[in-house]
N, C-alpha and C positions, 0 to 999 in steps of 0.2 A: 184717211181711212173712214169708211162709213159702214154701219151695220144696221140692217133692218130685220124685223121679224116677219117672215113670210108664212102665211097660213093657207090651208086649202081653200079654194074658192067656195066650195060647198062642203061643210064639215059632216063627215059620217061619224055616228056614235058607235064605237066598237070597244068591247072589253075582251082582249085576247088573252086566253089562258096559256101561259108559257109551258112548254114541255120540258122534259129532262135535259135535253141538249141546251136549251135556252138558259136553264139554271146553271149548268156547268160552265157556260160561257158568260155568265152575267156580270163578271168584273172586267170584261174585255171590250175594247172598242177597236175598230179597224179604220185605217186611213189610206185612201187612194189619192194619187195626184195624176191628173191628165194634163199633158202639155200640148198646146196648139201653136203653130207658127203663124199666128196673126192675132191682132188685138180684137177680142170679142166684145160685143156690145153688152155691157152689164145690165142695162134696162131690159133688153130682149131676154137675157138669161134669167133675170128675176121673174119676169112675167110668165115665162115658160115653166119655171120652177113651181109656181103656184098651181098651174094646171097639172103638173106631174104629182104634186102632193094630193090633189083631188083624186087622182087615180090610185095612189098608194098612201093613204092617210096615216099609216102606221109610222112613217118616218117623222111625222109631226107630233106623235104621241108622247106620253110620259109613263114611266114605270110606277107600279104601286103594289102593295101587298094586300090581298083580300083573304082573310082567314088563314094567313101564313103562306098562301100560294102567290107566286109571282105572276103579275098580269101587266099587259101594256094597255093603257087606257087612252083611247083616241077621242078627243073632243075638239080637234082643230087647233091645238095649242100653238103650233108653229115651229119654225126652224130659223135660227140666226143665220143670216146671209150677209157676209162681209165682203166688201170690195176695197182693194188697196193697190197702190202703185209703188213700185220700187225701182232702184237704179241698177239692179242685177240683170244680167242678160239671160237668155234662154239656156245657153250652155252652162253658165255659172249656176243657175237654179238646179239643173239636172245633176251637175257635179256635186252640189251640196247634199243631195239625197244619197248619192253613191258613197259620199264620205261621212255619212251618218250625222249630218247636221242640217237636214232639210225640214225640220219641224216648223220653220217659219212659213212654210207653204200651206200649212193646215191650221185650222182652228179646232183643236182636238176635243172630242167628247171624252169626258172623264168616266170611264166605265164603272169604277167602283162607287162613285157618288151617284151617278145616274141610276144605278141599280136600286137605290133607295128613294127614288123620286125627286132627287135634287138635280135639276138641270135637264136640258133637252137630250133627245136620243140621236139627233143628227145636227151637224153644223157644216156650213159651206164657206169656203174662202176663195174668192176670185182675185188672183194677183196679176196685174198688168206689168209685164217685164219691160226692161229698157229698150229692147229691140223690137217692139210691137208684137211680141209674143204674149201668150196668156197661159197661166197655170190655174187649173181648177182643183182645189183640195176638197175632197169629199170624205167626211168622217161620220161614221155611224156606229151605234152601239150594237154589239154582236147579237144581243137578244132579239133585235128586229129580224135578223136573218143572216144568211150566209152570202157568199159572193154572187151566187145566182140571183138572190133577192136584190142585192145592191145593183146588179146589172139590169134587172127589170126596171128599177128606178131610173138608171142612167139612160136606158133606151127610151123610156117614156119622156124624160126631160128633153132629149134630143129630138124626138118626134114632135113634141109640143112646140119647140122652137122653130121647127120647119113646117108647122101647121099641117102635120100628118096625123092620121088616126093613131090612137094609143092602144096597144095590146091590153087585153083585160086580164089582170092578175087574179089568181085564186087565193083569197084571204079567208081563212077559217078562224072562228073565234075560239074553238077548243082544239088546239093543235094535237094534243095527246089523243083525244077521242077520234079525230079524223084519221090519224096514223094507225090507231088500233083497228079501225074499220078497213083500211085500204092496204096495209102492209101484208105481205105473205107471212106464213108461219115463221117464227124466229128460227134461225139456224144456230144461234148461240145458246150454249147450255148454261153459261154463267153471265152475270151482268158485267158490263164494261165500265161501271161506275162504282164508287164507294163513298163513304162519308169520312171526312178527316176527323181524327181524334183532336182533343182539346190542345194537346202539346203541338201537334202538327199545324193546327189552326193558328196558334200563337206564333210559331216559327214563320208561317206563310205571311202573316200580317207584318211581322218584323222585316221580312225581306221586301215586302211591298213598300214599307215606309222608308227603309234605309238603303237597300241595295239595288232595287229595280232601276232606279234612275242612273246607276253606274253601268248598266248593260251596254254592250257594243253590238253593232249590227254587222255580221259577216255578209258580204255581198260578192257573189261570184257569177261571172257570165260564161256560158257555154255556147259556142257557136254551132250552127247546124252541121258543119263538117266535123267538128270535134265530137259531137254527139253520135254521128254516124260511125266514127271509128270506135267509140265507146261501145256501141251496140254490137259491132262486129267482134269486138274482143270478149264481150260478156255473154253473147248469145251462144248457147250450146244445145240444150235439150228443148228449149221453148223460145217462142217469139217474145221479145221484150219491147216495151214502149220506151220513148225518150224519157218519160217521167220515172219509169222503173230504174233505168240505168243511172240517171243523175242522182236520184235519191240514194241509191246503193253506193255510188261512187263517193258522195260526200259523207255518208254514214261510215264507210270504211275509214276515211280520213279522220273523222271525229274520234273514232275509237283509237286509232293509232296515235292521235295527238296527246292522249293522256294515259300514261302507263299505269297510273294508280287506279284506273277504273277498268274492270274486266268485262262488265256487261252493262247494257242499258236496254230499255224497252223503246223501240221506235214505233210511234203511232202515226199511221197514215190516214188522213181524213178522207172519207169516201162519200160522194154525193149519192144518197140513197134514191133520189128520183131516178137516176139513170139505171141503177142496178136492180130496182124493185118495181119498175113500171109505174111510178107515180107521175102525176100531172107535172109537166115541166114548168108551168106557170105558178105552181104552189109556192107561196111565200112563207119563209121561216128558215130555221136551221134544220134542214132535212139532211142531216149528216150522221155518220157514225164513224168509228175509228177501228182500223185494223191494228192490232198490236203484234209487233214482230220483235222477238228477242234477238239482239245483236251482240256479238262478243268480239273482244279485241283479238285481232289475228284472222278473223273470218274474212273471206274474200268478197269483193264487191259482186262478183258473179253469183255467189251463193245467196247473198242478201237480195239481189235483184230477182232471182228465181223464186225465192220465197214470197217476195212482195207480189209478183205476178200471179203465182198460184193462189194466194189468198184473195186478191182482187177478183180473179176469175170465178172463185167459189164464194164470193161474198154473200149472195142472197141465201144460199142453202147451208152455209157453215158459220157465217160471222155476223149476220144482221142481228143486232141486239137491241134495237130501239124499243121494242115492246117490253122486253124483260127489264131494261133499264128504267122505263117508266114505272113499272110495277115496283121496282126497288125504291124509287123516289116516293111513290104514293104510300108505301108502308113505313118509310123512315121517320115520318113525323116532321112537323114544321121546323123544329130547332135543329135536328140532325140533318134534315133535308137542305137547310141553308148552307151546309158544309159539304154538299155533294160535289164530287170532282171525278174526272176520268181516272180509271185505275192506274194509268201510266204516270199520273202526276205524283211527284215525289219532292217535297220541300227540302229534303236533305241532299239528294243527288239528282240533278235535273235529268229529264229524259227528253229526247227530241220528238216534236210533233210537227209533221210536215203537211201542209194543206196545198192542194193543187188548184191554182186559180187561172190555169190556162184554158183556152177553148171557150171563153165567155164573150169574145168579140170586143175586147177593150179598144182595139184599133179601128173598130167600125163606128165608134162614137163620133158624131159629126155635128158641129155647130157652124152655121154660116158657110156651108159648103167646104168646110175644112175638117178633115179627120185628125184625130189625135196622132201626133208623131211619136210620143213616148208616154208610157203609163207605168207607174211604179207604186209600190206600197211604202209607206213610212212606218217603220217597225217600232212603234212606241207601245209595246205590249209588256205588261209587268210580270212576264213569265219567261224564265230562261229556257232556251231550246225551242222556242216557237219559230217555225220556219215556213217558207212559202216558195212556190215556183210560179213564175209569171213569164209571159212572152217578153223577149228582148226588144230593142229598138226596131221599129217597122214590122213588128210581129215575127222577127227572125231570132232563132236561138232561144235559150232559156236563161232567166236570171234567178239564181237561188239566193234567198236571204234568210238569216236566222239570228235571233237575239241570243247573245252569249254573255256570261259573266266575264269581266276583264281578263282573268287568268286564262280562261278557255279560249277567248278571242286571240290572245297573244300566242297561245300554243298552236292553234290552227293556222296562224299567220306566219309561223316560222318558215324559213327558206326551204327546209327539207319537205315539210308537209305541202307547201305551195307548189313545189316542183312536182310532187307526186300527183297533186290535183290537176296539174296542167300537162301531164304526160301525153295526152291525146291531142294537144293543140299543135298546129304547124304554122310557121311564119307566113305562109302564103294562103292561109285560110281566108275565105270570103266573109269578112266581118262587116256588119253594117257601118256605113259612114258615120252615123251619129255615135256609135259606140267608140270608134277610133278617136273621134274628135273630143269626146268627153272623158273617156277612161285612160287614154294613152297620153 
């Protein structure tokens, strides 16, 4: 194993003022793994990585506090880049992720410590597998930005490796001011954030230290044929997307799995760039959340319809980024450090689902080889954190969610699993890789 610190070729000096979404997500890091069915040249990858850092220096920065405000300071500090070889095969590596033991494929950023300036905001691990395949583990602190921001970096990295022009990102040093200037008038009447009380903060820290490591990852694959039947069953008064029906289908099952809980708040992460006409190259967490109350016994059709209605009316009814920023700015630095989404509950977890489909993960190409499989490694210290990503070869959807052990066992019971699988047929056209790895 070898590790080198890679810095931008030409350091840009930036001090990026984080906005309210960055603060809410400041204890979280994300971890993506891309699988390629060939052995990639580590030297070529490392050289191209330096070029991509020059394009997006924020990934090489460090976090700091200035007057109580969270900032990302870019001085060309660098990113740890690790190369390692192992005796596991391509299929064994993918299977380990699906079985919730794939963290050996990443060099994870520690979100909680990096928030206070201790450690890098991005780490990379290139693993050469036994059968001449390669896995690239890409870990980044959520304060850098969302999935769209991460894919700007991955696209720049791939372009640099192929000696192609790099797209120019839009990096603004005052994210809050930029959004205040460019967002339409808020549709939300109340903030979507709040500050934890001292007792809640203590409970959250205890969970982080004691119980977060015990979480299990629920992983479900839904094929295209299965999703089509789901849409046929749930569509009634309106057209529903694949994401709508899968989120609703799983939410119904989550509620049925625990008879002791009558209601939860389902938060759906929304990319505000798309809904509010912002520049698609804008770097950062340009996100907000839709909160949908769900009750035990409510049908998936009803949940899906409410999700679709709220998404369609996001800009005029639910966009709360400006009012959330105002809340943070008036909270003061000590209360502001405890700012969380309103759906966060340290006593009874609520599901938050982020959609990371449609970003072109299967178009990432190194040495004329596109990614065969891409997945998230769900090492997030929050119960109920979920994601939707394209399945093998870009077909179907994979749903993942972090759950406490008790809830993981409940959702994994035969009765709930059978209910979740009621739209699958034996002769469905399932990607070859999925059958080889999952079956």
